[in-house]
C-alpha positions in Angstrom: 0.0 0.0 0.0 1.2 3.5 -0.8 2.3 5.6 2.1 2.0 9.0 0.5 0.6 10.9 -2.4 -2.9 10.0 -3.9 -4.2 6.8 -2.3 -7.5 6.5 -4.3 -6.6 3.7 -6.6 -8.9 4.9 -9.4 -7.4 8.4 -9.4 -3.8 7.2 -9.1 -4.3 4.9 -12.0 -6.0 7.5 -14.1 -3.2 10.0 -13.5 -0.6 7.5 -14.5 -2.2 7.1 -17.9 -2.2 10.9 -18.7 0.2 12.3 -21.3 1.3 15.7 -22.6 -1.6 17.9 -23.5 -4.3 15.8 -21.9 -7.0 17.6 -20.0 -8.1 17.0 -16.4 -11.3 18.7 -15.4 -11.5 19.3 -11.6 -15.1 20.2 -10.8 -17.6 20.9 -8.1 -20.8 18.9 -7.6 -22.8 21.2 -9.8 -20.7 21.0 -13.0 -22.3 18.9 -15.7 -20.0 15.9 -16.4 -19.5 15.3 -20.1 -19.9 11.9 -21.7 -16.7 10.3 -22.7 -13.9 11.2 -20.2 -13.0 8.8 -17.4 -14.6 10.0 -14.2 -13.3 9.7 -10.7 -16.0 10.9 -8.3 -14.4 11.8 -5.0 -17.6 13.6 -3.6 -18.4 12.2 -0.2 -20.8 14.9 1.1 -21.3 18.6 0.4 -17.8 20.2 0.8 -15.9 17.0 1.3 -13.4 16.8 -0.2 -13.1 20.5 -1.0 -12.0 21.9 -4.4 -8.9 23.3 -2.8 -7.9 20.0 -1.2 -8.3 18.1 -4.5 -6.6 20.7 -6.6 -3.7 20.8 -4.2 -3.3 17.0 -4.3 -3.5 16.9 -8.1 -1.0 19.7 -8.5 1.5 17.7 -6.3 1.1 14.8 -8.7 0.9 16.4 -12.1 3.0 18.7 -14.3 0.6 21.4 -15.5 1.4 23.7 -18.4 -1.9 25.6 -18.4 -5.3 25.9 -16.9 -8.8 27.2 -17.9 -11.6 28.4 -15.6 -14.8 30.3 -15.9 -14.4 34.0 -15.8 -17.6 34.2 -13.7 -15.5 32.8 -10.8 -14.0 36.3 -10.2 -17.4 37.7 -9.1 -19.2 34.6 -7.8 -16.5 32.9 -5.9 -13.5 35.2 -5.0 -12.0 32.5 -2.8 -11.8 30.0 -5.6 -10.5 32.7 -8.0 -7.7 33.5 -5.6 -6.8 29.9 -5.3 -6.7 29.5 -9.1 -4.6 32.6 -9.5 -2.2 31.4 -6.9 -1.8 27.8 -8.0 -2.6 27.4 -11.7 0.1 28.3 -14.3 -1.0 30.3 -17.4 -4.6 30.6 -16.2 -7.0 31.5 -18.9 -10.5 32.7 -18.1 -13.4 31.9 -20.5 -17.2 32.2 -20.2 -18.7 29.3 -18.2 -20.5 27.9 -21.2 -17.2 27.7 -23.1 -15.6 25.9 -20.2 -18.4 23.3 -20.4 -17.7 22.9 -24.1 -13.9 22.5 -23.5 -14.5 20.0 -20.7 -15.9 17.6 -23.3 -12.4 17.1 -24.6 -10.9 16.3 -21.2 -9.4 12.8 -20.7 -10.2 12.7 -17.0 -12.9 14.3 -14.8 -12.3 14.5 -11.0 -15.4 15.5 -9.2 -15.0 17.0 -5.7 -17.5 17.5 -3.0 -17.3 21.3 -3.4 -20.7 23.0 -3.4 -19.8 26.6 -4.2 -20.2 28.3 -7.6 -17.6 28.0 -10.4 -15.2 25.9 -8.4 -14.0 24.2 -11.6 -10.8 24.2 -13.6 -9.5 22.4 -16.7 -5.9 21.5 -16.3 -3.6 20.9 -19.3 -0.9 18.3 -18.6 2.7 19.1 -19.3 5.9 17.1 -19.3 8.5 16.9 -16.6 11.5 17.4 -18.9 
């Protein structure tokens, strides 16, 4: 059994399969999940695990070269906006409807227990060299 890092076997396996340019949608319980991508649903109850906890764990495991979030996060959820600004490289903001369209191309969806507006981000995988 692993001692550290991501212990959820479904998530650990899905992360190991990602390659350069693959998208990972980290979303709250309200984000529509597109058909197609592999889904790892971590939601246990409202707020558990939080968007911040899941994003922090994923950023420890992945090389991320860019991120996309909904521009509405700035007004509707300043706490999530500050988290994204602080942690996500090359953050691009698009209308929420566009984020939903882009999420259809994600290879992996990780659903958190977050229940606050616009706590969603599409991460673009990079390479470690």
